[in-house]
C-alpha positions in Angstrom: 43.6 85.5 142.2 45.9 88.1 143.4 49.0 85.9 142.5 47.8 85.2 139.2 47.3 88.8 138.4 50.8 89.7 139.6 52.3 87.0 137.5 50.4 88.3 134.4 51.7 91.9 135.2 55.1 90.6 135.5 55.1 88.7 132.3 53.6 91.9 130.7 56.7 93.9 132.1 59.1 91.3 130.6 57.6 91.3 127.1 57.3 95.0 127.1 61.0 95.4 128.2 62.0 92.9 125.5 60.2 94.5 122.8 61.6 97.9 123.9 65.1 96.5 123.8 64.7 95.0 120.5 63.3 98.3 119.2 66.2 100.4 120.8 68.9 97.8 119.8 71.2 99.4 117.1 71.1 97.5 113.6 74.2 95.6 112.8 76.5 97.5 110.3 77.1 95.5 107.0 80.9 95.1 106.3 83.1 93.4 103.9 85.8 91.2 105.4 89.0 89.2 104.4 91.0 86.6 106.2 94.5 87.5 107.3 97.1 85.1 105.7 100.8 84.5 105.9 103.4 84.5 103.1 106.3 86.3 101.6 105.8 90.0 100.5 107.9 91.6 97.9 108.0 95.4 98.0 108.5 96.7 94.4 109.0 100.1 92.6 106.9 100.1 89.5 107.0 102.2 86.3 106.7 102.5 82.5 109.7 102.0 80.6 111.2 101.5 77.0 113.5 99.0 75.6 116.5 100.4 73.4 119.4 99.0 71.8 122.5 99.5 73.9 125.0 100.5 71.3 123.3 102.6 68.6 125.4 104.1 65.8 124.2 107.0 63.6 125.7 106.8 60.1 126.1 110.3 58.5 127.2 111.4 55.2 130.9 111.9 55.3 130.7 114.5 52.4 128.4 116.5 50.3 127.2 115.0 47.2 124.4 113.1 45.4 123.1 110.1 47.6 122.2 107.1 45.7 119.0 105.5 46.7 119.5 103.3 50.0 118.2 99.7 49.4 118.3 98.7 53.0 115.2 98.6 55.1 114.7 98.6 58.9 115.3 95.1 60.3 117.9 94.2 57.4 121.1 92.7 58.8 124.4 94.5 58.2 127.9 93.2 58.6 130.9 95.3 59.9 132.5 97.1 57.0 129.4 96.5 54.8 128.6 99.3 52.2 125.3 100.8 53.4 125.2 104.0 51.1 127.0 105.6 48.2 127.4 109.3 47.6 128.6 110.6 44.2 130.3 113.8 44.3 131.5 116.3 41.5 135.2 116.3 40.6 136.8 117.9 43.9 139.0 120.9 43.6 142.7 120.5 44.8 143.0 121.2 48.5 144.7 124.4 49.4 147.5 124.1 52.1 145.5 125.1 54.9 142.6 122.6 54.1 145.1 119.9 53.6 146.8 120.8 57.0 143.4 120.6 58.8 142.5 117.2 57.3 145.8 115.8 58.1 145.4 117.1 61.6 142.0 115.6 61.7 143.5 112.3 60.6 146.2 112.4 63.2 143.6 113.0 66.0 141.5 110.3 64.9 144.4 108.0 64.9 145.4 109.1 68.4 141.8 108.5 69.5 141.8 105.0 68.0 145.1 104.2 69.9 143.5 105.6 73.1 140.4 103.5 72.6 142.6 100.3 71.9 144.5 101.0 75.1 141.2 101.4 77.1 139.8 98.1 75.6 143.1 96.3 76.8 142.6 97.7 80.1 139.0 96.6 80.2 139.9 93.1 79.2 142.5 92.8 82.0 140.0 94.1 84.6 137.4 91.7 83.2 139.6 88.9 83.5 140.6 89.9 87.0 136.9 90.2 88.0 136.3 86.7 86.7 139.1 85.3 88.9 137.9 87.3 91.8 134.4 85.8 91.4 135.7 82.2 91.2 137.6 82.9 94.5 134.6 84.3 96.1 132.3 81.5 94.9 134.8 79.0 96.5 135.0 81.0 99.7 131.2 81.5 99.8 130.7 77.7 99.6 133.1 77.3 102.5 131.2 80.1 104.5 134.4 81.9 104.8 132.9 85.1 103.4 129.1 86.1 103.5 126.7 85.8 100.6 126.8 89.5 100.2 130.5 89.6 99.2 129.7 86.9 96.6 126.8 88.8 95.1 129.1 92.0 95.0 131.8 90.0 93.2 129.2 88.8 90.7 128.0 92.2 90.0 131.5 93.5 89.6 132.2 90.7 87.1 129.2 91.6 85.0 130.2 95.3 85.2 133.7 94.7 83.9 132.3 92.4 81.2 130.0 95.2 80.0 132.9 97.6 80.1 134.7 95.3 77.6 131.7 95.7 75.3 131.7 99.5 75.7 135.4 99.7 75.1 134.9 97.6 71.8 132.2 99.9 70.6 134.4 102.8 71.3 137.3 101.4 69.5 134.9 100.6 66.6 133.8 104.2 66.6 137.4 105.6 66.6 138.3 103.3 63.8 135.3 104.6 61.7 136.5 108.2 62.5 140.0 107.3 61.2 138.4 105.9 57.9 136.3 109.0 57.5 139.3 111.2 57.9 141.5 109.1 55.6 138.7 109.1 52.9 138.4 112.8 53.2 142.1 113.2 52.3 141.7 110.7 49.6 139.1 112.6 47.8 141.5 115.3 46.5 141.4 115.6 42.8 138.7 112.7 42.6 136.5 112.8 39.5 133.2 112.1 40.8 133.9 108.6 42.1 131.4 107.4 44.6 132.1 107.5 48.3 131.2 104.3 50.0 129.6 104.6 53.3 130.2 101.6 55.4 128.6 100.1 58.6 131.0 100.6 61.7 129.4 97.5 63.4 127.6 94.3 62.7 124.1 94.4 63.5 120.7 95.4 62.0 119.2 98.6 60.5 117.2 100.2 63.1 116.1 103.3 61.0 116.7 104.8 57.5 116.6 108.4 57.7 117.0 109.1 53.9 115.8 106.5 51.6 115.4 108.4 48.2 118.4 109.6 46.2 119.2 113.2 46.1 121.7 115.8 47.2 122.9 115.6 50.7 125.1 117.9 52.7 128.0 116.7 54.7 127.0 115.4 58.1 123.3 114.5 57.1 122.0 111.5 59.0 121.5 108.5 56.5 120.5 105.6 58.9 121.0 104.1 62.4 122.2 100.6 62.9 122.8 98.5 66.2 122.7 95.1 67.6 119.1 94.1 68.7 120.3 91.3 70.5 121.8 93.7 73.2 118.8 95.3 74.6 118.4 97.3 77.8 115.3 98.7 79.5 115.2 102.5 80.4 112.6 103.3 83.2 112.2 106.9 84.2 111.1 106.7 87.9 110.2 109.5 90.1 113.3 110.5 92.2 111.7 109.4 95.4 111.3 105.9 94.1 114.8 105.8 92.3 116.8 106.6 95.5 115.3 103.1 96.9 116.6 101.1 93.9 120.2 99.8 93.9 122.4 98.2 91.2 121.8 94.4 91.2 118.2 94.6 92.3 116.0 92.0 90.5 113.1 93.1 88.4 110.4 91.9 85.9 109.4 93.2 82.6 105.9 92.8 81.6 103.0 94.5 79.6 104.7 94.1 76.2 102.2 91.5 74.8 104.0 88.4 76.1 105.0 86.7 79.3 106.9 88.2 82.3 110.7 88.5 81.7 113.4 88.5 84.3 115.7 91.5 84.6 118.2 93.1 86.8 119.2 96.7 87.7 122.6 97.6 86.0 122.6 101.5 86.8 120.9 104.3 88.5 121.8 107.3 86.6 123.3 110.1 89.0 121.3 113.1 87.3 117.7 113.5 87.1 115.5 115.6 84.8 112.2 117.4 84.7 109.1 115.7 83.0 105.6 117.1 82.8 103.1 114.4 83.7 99.8 113.9 81.6 98.0 116.2 84.3 100.5 118.9 83.7 102.6 118.5 86.8 106.3 118.8 86.7 108.0 115.9 88.3 111.8 115.0 88.9 112.5 111.7 87.2 115.6 109.5 87.1 116.6 107.0 84.6 117.1 103.3 85.9 118.8 101.0 83.5 118.0 97.3 83.5 119.6 94.3 81.5 117.9 91.2 80.5 118.4 88.4 83.1 116.9 85.5 81.4 115.4 84.1 78.2 112.5 85.3 76.1 113.8 88.7 75.0 114.2 87.6 71.4 110.6 89.0 70.7 111.3 92.5 71.8 113.0 95.3 69.8 114.2 98.8 70.1 111.9 101.4 71.7 109.2 98.9 72.9 107.0 100.1 75.7 107.0 97.8 78.8 106.2 97.8 82.4 108.8 97.2 85.0 108.7 96.2 88.6 111.9 96.2 90.8 112.0 94.3 94.0 113.7 96.5 96.6 112.7 94.3 99.6 111.3 91.0 100.4 109.7 90.1 103.7 109.5 86.4 104.2 106.6 84.8 106.3 104.9 88.0 106.6 101.3 88.3 108.2 99.4 90.0 105.4 96.3 92.0 105.2 94.8 94.2 102.5 96.0 97.9 102.7 92.3 98.8 102.5 91.8 97.4 106.1 94.4 99.9 107.6 93.6 103.2 109.1 95.2 105.7 111.3 94.8 105.4 115.0 96.7 108.4 116.6 100.5 108.0 115.6 100.1 104.4 114.5 97.9 102.2 112.5 94.8 100.0 113.4 92.5 97.5 111.9 89.0 96.2 113.0 88.9 92.5 113.4 85.4 90.7 113.3 85.1 88.6 116.6 81.5 87.0 116.4 79.2 89.7 115.6 81.4 92.5 117.0 84.1 94.6 115.6 87.2 94.8 117.6 89.8 97.6 117.4 93.4 96.2 117.1 96.5 98.2 117.2 99.1 97.0 114.6 102.7 98.0 113.3 103.1 98.2 109.6 106.4 96.4 108.5 106.1 97.0 104.7 103.4 97.7 102.0 103.3 96.9 98.3 100.6 96.3 95.7 97.7 96.8 98.1 99.0 94.3 100.6 100.7 95.2 103.9 102.9 93.1 106.2 102.0 93.7 109.9 103.5 92.9 113.4 101.3 92.2 116.3 97.4 92.8 116.7 96.4 90.0 114.2 97.0 86.5 113.4 96.7 84.3 110.3 93.0 83.3 110.0 91.6 86.5 111.5 89.0 88.4 109.6 89.7 92.1 109.0 87.1 94.6 108.0 87.8 96.3 104.6 87.2 99.9 104.0 86.1 100.6 107.5 83.7 103.7 107.6 82.6 106.2 110.3 79.8 103.7 111.5 82.5 101.1 112.7 83.7 101.3 116.1 85.2 99.0 118.9 82.4 96.8 119.9 79.9 97.8 117.3 77.7 95.0 115.9 78.5 94.0 112.3 77.1 91.8 109.7 79.4 90.2 107.3 78.2 90.5 103.5 
């Protein structure tokens, strides 16, 4: 009888202890988790940008007079030398000696500028041809593993730059030739009896904007219309200066957010001077223009001054161990995550290699397949019971 009583007492103690432990046991903290994976991570700089025609020409009235109505509309094609506007003036008075000397000097200066632009174009063409030959040699040496791939990429970038310099020199020569034509026309107007002055396009392209459609009097120098080649676009992204310093010419990029697919682009230039821009929140920011060129097909649907989103790849980490950035938190001077092990959260110290787009590449502490806690709160600690939701 005594032994049975002791057994009942002992059983009661065990049950009471178990019940007390269950009551005192802390409730598991609900957490959201995501598995660690492995793959490439591209670190990008992103921003809002606009397209623009690379070579834009503003055609102004060469003389005061009565402008005839301009029949051209935005998007209409124009040929080089095509008459785009006519200005009828009154019978001009004979030029006094001083005015004639000024116009003759203007014509001489315009001709000198045209000769200088022609020489610059010849130099640009020679440099472009040399860069093409250098690229061919670099490609041959690169295939033979004589030079590193970076030298081949540098030669390819230089060849593109020289090729673009030829286009710029051609545009400068066209502009200088137009100035010669304007100066010659100004001299030729002496004594004219109201004959129309024909305003011609300096380049082939399309009409971008008509500044003055209706007929009427116009002063000399008044803007009439803008023309440019819409097939030669560039993208201008004004990035914060802290992001712009991480971008280099030749970096690959993508253009999206324009209503179509993702287009390939490549950085041509990071402008050396910044400017101040006020954000929508009223904060002054230092911005820098980064220029990108098309690097593939599909750009035909875009025009001048279209709004786009750009993403420039400044670094790529292959075979990175990736976790969501929301799983990271500061631990002393470094970073850490919580890994779910069974029903417990375990603290792991990690090193962040790179971060981009809400994803971080890590070294040490975690492995692909581990489940990390997202948005860890104050209730989570090393060894705390958790419940995955």
